[in-house]
C-alpha positions in Angstrom: 0.0 0.0 0.0 1.1 3.6 -0.6 0.9 4.3 3.1 3.2 1.5 4.1 6.4 2.7 5.9 8.6 -0.3 6.7 5.6 -2.6 7.2 3.4 -0.1 9.1 0.3 2.0 8.3 -1.1 5.1 9.9 -4.2 4.4 12.0 -6.3 7.0 10.2 -5.3 5.6 6.8 -6.2 2.1 8.0 -9.6 3.3 9.1 -10.0 5.2 5.8 -9.4 2.0 4.0 -12.1 0.1 5.9 -14.6 2.9 5.4 -14.0 3.8 1.8 -13.0 0.5 0.3 -15.1 -1.9 2.4 -18.0 0.4 3.6 -17.4 -0.1 7.3 -19.9 1.9 9.3 -18.4 1.2 12.7 -14.8 1.0 13.9 -13.7 0.8 17.5 -10.9 -0.5 19.7 -11.3 -1.9 23.3 -9.9 0.6 25.7 -7.5 -1.9 27.3 -5.9 -2.8 23.9 -5.1 0.9 23.3 -3.8 1.4 26.8 -1.6 -1.7 26.3 -0.4 -0.3 23.0 -1.5 -3.4 21.0 -4.9 -2.2 19.5 -7.5 -4.7 18.3 -9.7 -2.9 15.7 -13.3 -4.1 15.6 -15.2 -3.1 12.5 -18.7 -3.7 11.1 -19.6 -4.0 7.4 -23.4 -3.9 6.7 -24.9 -7.2 5.7 -25.5 -7.5 2.0 -22.8 -5.1 0.9 -20.4 -8.0 0.1 -19.9 -11.6 1.3 -18.0 -11.3 4.6 -15.5 -14.0 3.7 -14.6 -12.0 0.6 -14.2 -8.8 2.6 -11.8 -10.6 5.0 -9.7 -11.9 2.1 -9.5 -8.6 0.4 -8.5 -6.8 3.6 -5.8 -9.4 4.2 -4.5 -8.8 0.6 -4.6 -5.0 1.0 -2.6 -5.3 4.3 -0.1 -7.9 3.1 3.2 -7.0 4.6 1.8 -4.6 7.2 2.5 -5.7 10.7 2.1 -2.5 12.7 -0.1 0.6 13.0 1.2 4.1 13.6 -0.4 6.3 16.3 1.5 9.6 16.5 5.1 8.5 16.7 4.4 5.0 18.0 4.4 1.8 15.9 2.1 -0.7 17.5 1.2 -4.3 16.8 -2.4 -4.6 15.8 -5.2 -7.0 14.7 -8.5 -6.7 13.0 -11.8 -8.4 13.7 -15.2 -8.0 12.1 -18.2 -7.8 14.4 -21.9 -8.4 13.9 -24.3 -5.5 13.9 -25.5 -6.4 17.4 -21.9 -6.5 18.7 -21.6 -2.7 18.4 -23.7 -2.6 21.5 -20.9 -2.9 24.0 -18.9 -0.8 26.4 -15.3 0.0 27.3 -14.5 0.5 23.6 -13.1 3.6 22.0 -15.2 4.5 19.0 -13.0 5.5 16.1 -15.8 5.9 13.6 -19.6 5.6 13.9 -22.0 6.2 11.1 -25.7 5.8 11.7 -25.6 2.9 14.2 -28.8 2.4 16.2 -28.6 3.9 19.6 -25.2 5.4 19.1 -24.1 9.0 18.4 -22.1 9.4 15.2 -18.3 9.8 15.6 -16.2 11.3 12.9 -12.9 9.8 12.1 -11.1 12.9 13.3 -12.8 12.7 16.7 -12.0 9.0 16.9 -8.3 9.5 16.1 -8.0 12.2 18.8 -9.5 9.9 21.4 -7.3 7.0 20.4 -4.2 9.1 20.7 -5.1 10.1 24.2 -5.6 6.4 25.2 -2.3 5.3 23.7 -0.6 8.3 25.4 -2.2 7.3 28.7 -3.8 10.7 29.0 -7.2 9.3 29.9 -8.4 6.1 31.5 -11.7 4.2 31.5 -14.3 5.9 33.6 -15.9 2.5 34.4 -14.7 0.6 37.4 -15.9 -2.7 38.7 -18.1 -2.5 41.7 -19.1 -5.4 43.9 -22.8 -5.4 43.7 -26.0 -3.5 43.0 -29.6 -4.0 44.1 -31.7 -5.7 41.4 -34.5 -3.2 41.8 -32.0 -0.3 41.3 -30.5 -1.9 38.2 -33.8 -2.6 36.5 -35.1 0.9 37.2 -31.9 2.5 35.8 -32.1 0.4 32.7 -35.8 1.2 32.3 -35.1 5.0 32.7 -32.3 4.8 30.1 -34.6 3.3 27.4 -34.6 -0.5 27.8 -37.5 -2.1 26.0 -37.5 -4.9 28.5 -35.4 -6.6 31.1 -35.6 -10.4 31.0 -34.3 -13.0 33.5 -33.0 -16.3 31.9 -34.6 -18.8 34.2 -32.4 -21.8 33.5 -29.2 -20.3 34.8 -31.0 -19.0 37.9 -32.6 -22.3 38.6 -29.5 -24.4 37.9 -26.7 -22.3 39.5 -28.2 -19.3 41.1 -26.9 -17.0 38.4 -28.8 -13.8 37.5 -28.4 -13.7 33.7 -30.3 -10.8 32.2 -31.2 -10.3 28.5 -31.7 -6.6 27.9 -33.4 -5.5 24.6 -32.2 -1.9 24.3 -31.7 0.3 21.3 -29.9 3.2 23.1 -26.4 1.9 23.5 -26.3 2.7 27.2 -27.0 -0.7 28.8 -23.4 -1.8 29.2 -22.4 1.5 30.9 -25.2 0.9 33.4 -24.8 -2.8 34.1 -21.2 -3.4 33.1 -19.5 -2.2 36.3 -21.2 -4.9 38.5 -20.2 -8.4 39.2 -23.1 -9.4 41.5 -26.6 -8.5 42.3 -28.4 -8.5 45.7 -32.1 -9.0 46.3 -33.9 -9.8 49.5 -30.7 -10.2 51.4 -29.3 -12.7 48.9 -26.3 -12.1 46.7 -26.1 -13.6 43.2 -23.4 -13.8 40.5 -24.4 -11.6 37.6 -24.1 -11.8 33.8 -26.0 -9.9 31.2 -26.4 -9.3 27.4 -27.6 -6.1 25.8 -29.3 -6.7 22.4 -30.7 -4.6 19.6 -33.6 -7.0 19.0 -37.0 -7.0 20.8 -38.2 -9.0 23.8 -37.7 -12.7 23.2 -40.8 -14.3 24.7 -41.5 -15.6 28.2 -42.6 -18.7 30.0 -40.5 -21.3 31.6 -37.3 -20.1 29.8 -37.5 -16.3 30.6 -39.2 -14.1 33.1 -39.9 -10.4 32.4 -38.7 -8.0 35.1 -39.8 -5.0 33.0 -41.6 -4.4 29.7 -42.0 -0.9 28.3 -45.5 0.2 27.4 -44.4 1.0 23.8 -43.8 -2.7 23.0 -46.4 -4.0 20.5 -48.0 -7.3 21.3 -46.9 -7.4 25.0 -48.6 -6.1 28.1 -46.6 -3.4 29.8 -44.9 -4.5 33.1 -43.6 -2.1 35.7 -40.4 -2.7 37.6 -42.5 -3.2 40.7 -44.7 -5.8 39.0 -41.7 -7.5 37.4 -39.9 -7.9 40.8 -43.0 -9.7 42.2 -42.2 -12.4 39.6 -38.6 -12.6 40.8 -39.9 -12.9 44.4 -41.9 -16.0 43.2 -39.0 -17.5 41.3 -36.6 -16.9 44.3 -39.1 -18.6 46.7 -39.8 -21.5 44.4 -36.1 -22.2 43.8 -35.4 -22.2 47.5 -38.3 -24.5 48.3 -37.9 -27.0 45.4 -35.0 -29.4 44.9 -35.7 -30.7 41.4 -35.2 -28.2 38.5 -38.0 -30.0 36.6 -40.4 -29.3 39.5 -39.3 -25.7 39.6 -40.1 -25.3 35.9 -43.5 -26.9 36.4 -44.3 -24.5 39.1 -43.1 -21.6 37.0 -45.8 -22.3 34.5 -48.3 -21.1 37.0 -46.3 -17.9 37.8 -44.6 -16.5 34.8 -46.8 -14.9 32.1 -46.4 -16.6 28.7 -45.7 -14.3 25.7 -44.0 -15.2 22.5 
């Protein structure tokens, strides 16, 4: 490539290549990889523009012989990885370029380069730190206030291992900033390990597999559910799980508790 300098390419030129030649609409780098001076560049190419396997091969050919990326005066080892559309919904990433992604503000390439330079130069650090725990009611209320369409508990993980695993349909890309800092959830004096997934899709249906803890009134085809009402379902699941030894018996009892939508 014309930008190659002893096997390296300028970061902005690399992003220009992904945008102009391969129609990338999203490019980002995990904060930690920039701080460690070994950036992993995540990019999204819209479905249907070109077969993804072909895009990967063509990018590899374009970058043949390039083994580092230049950020200011630094030459850094790097890697590239394509991500699905839903994967742009994440946190602790530095957006280098964002164009019309649902729930995200646009970021120009110039803005992205400035922020990347600050991370590589250790001028800024992540403003997200891991906290021990958060109350379930507080978390669900914060997600609802920030625009979540729903908050759903995956029943199987809770019944089998006491893990609170939440599925959070949410277009505004704020869910990870809200839930990400926490490793556990407390409720009724009990503490539970915590996992979650923010998705751009809608609510996934309920019954023995999922329990709604909140449903926004704007969702077509589902009855709205307040946080207070949703937590009454969690009360029931918590009680049933503590009282019942057999998972199959728990699921059978859940049929009479959890509303069925789908």
